C-alpha positions, -999 to 999 in steps of 0.1 A, spaced: 250 656 726 252 627 701 289 622 700 287 628 663 307 651 640 297 687 635 295 704 601 284 740 598 263 748 567 275 783 560 275 801 526 307 804 505 298 841 503 292 851 539 260 870 548 264 906 560 240 922 585 223 939 555 219 906 538 199 894 567 177 925 573 145 905 577 120 932 567 138 946 536 146 935 501 177 918 514 198 890 498 183 863 521 147 873 512 156 873 475 170 838 478 139 825 496 116 840 469 137 824 441 127 788 436 160 781 418 183 798 443 210 774 457 236 794 477 270 777 475 283 761 507 317 767 522 335 734 527 322 699 523 314 668 544 339 641 538 328 605 537 291 612 542 285 574 535 300 566 570 271 583 589 239 565 598 220 596 612 221 632 601 206 661 621 200 692 601 193 724 622 186 758 609 169 791 618 135 794 601 132 821 575 97 833 567 83 799 578 107 779 556 142 764 557 168 787 542 177 779 506 212 768 516 196 738 533 182 728 499 218 731 485 230 707 512 203 681 505 209 683 467 247 678 473 247 647 495 230 613 491 212 606 524 192 576 512 189 549 538 200 573 566 180 585 595 174 623 590 160 648 615 154 684 605 147 709 632 146 747 634 147 775 659 120 801 658 100 822 681 66 815 665 68 802 629 59 765 627 84 739 616 83 729 580 102 700 565 78 685 539 97 701 511 130 689 524 117 653 526 112 654 489 149 655 483 155 622 501 124 600 499 145 569 506 158 583 540 141 576 573 128 610 584 121 616 620 93 641 626 107 676 626 105 699 655 105 737 662 123 750 693 124 784 709 157 777 727 188 755 724 181 737 757 149 723 742 170 708 713 193 690 738 163 675 757 148 663 724 180 647 711 187 631 744 152 616 743 156 600 709 162 562 706 182 563 674 188 525 676 152 518 667 158 533 632 187 510 624 182 482 598 153 478 575 125 503 579 93 493 563 67 519 555 31 508 561 37 482 588 16 486 619 35 490 652 12 476 678 35 488 706 34 525 696 0 520 680 12 539 649 22 534 613 49 552 593 35 568 561 53 570 528 55 608 535 78 600 565 53 610 592 38 586 617 1 583 622 -20 566 649 -37 534 637 -70 540 656 -89 573 659 -122 591 660 -144 597 630 -165 629 633 -191 624 606 -225 636 619 -210 653 650 -219 690 653 -219 719 677 -211 712 714 -216 675 708 -187 675 684 -165 696 706 -172 674 736 -167 642 717 -133 652 703 -121 663 737 -134 631 753 -115 612 726 -83 631 733 -87 626 771 -91 588 763 -58 588 745 -71 591 709 -46 609 688 -61 606 653 -91 628 644 -109 626 610 -131 654 597 -140 669 563 -153 701 548 -185 683 539 -191 673 575 -196 710 584 -177 706 617 -141 716 610 -145 747 632 -158 725 661 -129 700 657 -104 729 656 -120 744 687 -118 711 706 -81 707 697 -73 742 707 -91 738 740 -74 705 747 -40 722 741 -49 751 764 -60 727 791 -27 707 788 -44 675 776 -22 674 744 4 694 725 -4 702 688 23 678 676 6 650 696 -26 649 675 -29 638 638 -58 657 620 -72 646 587 -97 667 566 -110 664 531 -118 685 501 -152 678 484 -160 675 447 -177 702 428 -170 738 436 -143 730 462 -122 710 437 -129 735 409 -114 763 432 -89 743 452 -65 769 465 -94 789 480 -111 758 493 -79 744 509 -72 776 527 -108 777 539 -103 743 555 -71 755 572 -88 787 584 -118 768 598 -96 743 617 -72 771 629 -46 747 643 -16 759 623 -12 731 599 -31 700 588 -15 666 591 -33 652 561 -57 663 535 -77 640 513 -98 643 482 -132 632 494 -143 615 461 -131 613 425 -141 644 404 -134 659 370 -111 684 388 -95 659 412 -60 661 396 -62 699 396 -72 699 433 -45 674 442 -18 694 425 -30 724 445 -27 704 477 9 695 466 17 732 467 4 735 502 26 706 512 56 725 497 45 755 518 43 734 550 6 740 556 -2 703 548 21 674 558 7 644 539 -19 638 512 -44 611 505 -76 600 488 -110 588 499 -133 565 479 -107 556 453 -105 520 441 -82 501 417 -95 516 384 -95 551 398 -60 547 412 -46 533 380 -58 564 362 -50 590 389 -16 581 402 5 587 370 -9 623 369 4 635 403 38 641 418 34 632 455 22 596 460 -8 595 484 1 584 518 -34 570 526 -65 558 509 -97 558 530 -126 536 519 -156 519 533 -144 486 550 -163 464 574 -170 426 577 -199 428 552 -178 448 527 -142 438 530 -125 450 498 -102 420 499 -90 427 464 -85 464 469 -67 465 502 -36 445 491 -34 464 458 -32 497 478 -8 484 504 15 470 476 18 506 464 32 516 498 0 534 507 -18 529 540 -54 519 540 -80 534 564 -116 522 568 -146 544 573 -178 528 586 -157 501 604 -188 491 624 -212 490 595 -225 525 594 -259 541 596 -287 516 601 -264 486 600 -244 488 632 -268 469 654 -270 440 629 -232 437 625 -226 439 663 -252 412 668 -237 388 643 -235 354 659 -199 347 647 -186 381 659 -205 378 692 -190 344 699 -155 356 692 -161 386 715 -173 363 743 -143 341 740 -120 371 745 -141 389 771 -145 420 749 -172 437 729 -183 429 693 -172 464 683 -137 457 697 -135 424 678 -144 442 645 -119 470 651 -92 445 660 -99 425 629 -94 456 608 -61 464 625 -48 429 620 -56 433 583 -35 464 582 -65 488 581 -65 520 602 -99 524 620 -118 557 628 -151 547 644 -174 575 652 -193 581 685 -205 608 708 -207 585 737 -176 589 760 -178 552 771 -180 539 736 -151 563 725 -129 549 753 -140 513 745 -130 518 709 -94 525 720 -90 493 740 -79 471 712 -44 461 722 -50 437 751 -61 407 729 -53 392 695 -75 373 671 -63 339 661 -59 329 624 -91 309 627 -110 338 641 -98 361 614 -109 335 588 -143 332 604 -148 370 601 -134 370 566 -161 345 556 -188 370 565 -181 392 534 -213 399 514 -198 426 492 -225 447 508 -218 484 505 -237 506 531 -232 539 513 -233 550 477 -197 561 473 
């Protein structure tokens, strides 16, 4: 399919039928349950350095890659290469988060699960591998695909829907309306009390053929207090309420005395393939300086309040320089402040010049600053309007005009 070379990853000590008896205490199960197991590989890849792209395919085993795949990744240096891991399985989800940890300097394509070999061929033939050649910069917005590559290797849309204050049928309908309008990033949280509705909307959209699960990026959050004090139970509860298989990203909602404990628990769920990327919400420079040295997986995203009246111009570059993407909540000013912000004379004049709304100007300003936006709305027209951000561009002068509106005026307590 690719014209590349084929290397079969097979054990030096071949498996017998008994070794692969799935529902017994067989050799393969013993290896999967032993974190230190590294079955030796028969043969070797010569001149690995000559290859630009490496496809790693395997049969899933109890929801994870067989341990011999770990042996392969520990044996070869794949840094700087494009790597795609895929599996065959009837029902288990694909999991490659653990594998990515072996090669953080590789360019990882998003993994896929297939139920048949013909699907693999279609997938490979549809890849444009040339776009991964040369320098690959994490955190740079791609305005053509409307995505950003995270330091975890996954891609995330740069505009989405925030679901704070959405509940019941209103939440379900709003999320489905967003998905029908092309939104592929949905933000929720345990504290919002609407994970079940968000999950319901996504499942219904999948059933109705609007999206596939892999098309939508879902973020949820763990709240301080009892949730961070009992993180394993709380994380699983979030997953159960959403009921969409895996979560694309989980954040800690605020700093807390148990935040490191909770984050380390989330790291374990990444290893298990139940969470793909991790992040933080309402963390600033001081908090990050204290927190980051205590964890293993660097957050892929920090989500803070950001809008023209509270711009965080010192915090945003600091976070971005760490290779972490910034996302803004309350991009339109938040509760009780939206009308004032949308009516601002400077913003209104810029909107008139471009033939767009004030909301679109503010959201575009965020995007051009490298800030992902998740405006909230239950109005289908507003939801659609908030996606139409790519047909115009603010000039440097217009960006400077909006930058000059900063009041350091926070609109919520955290």
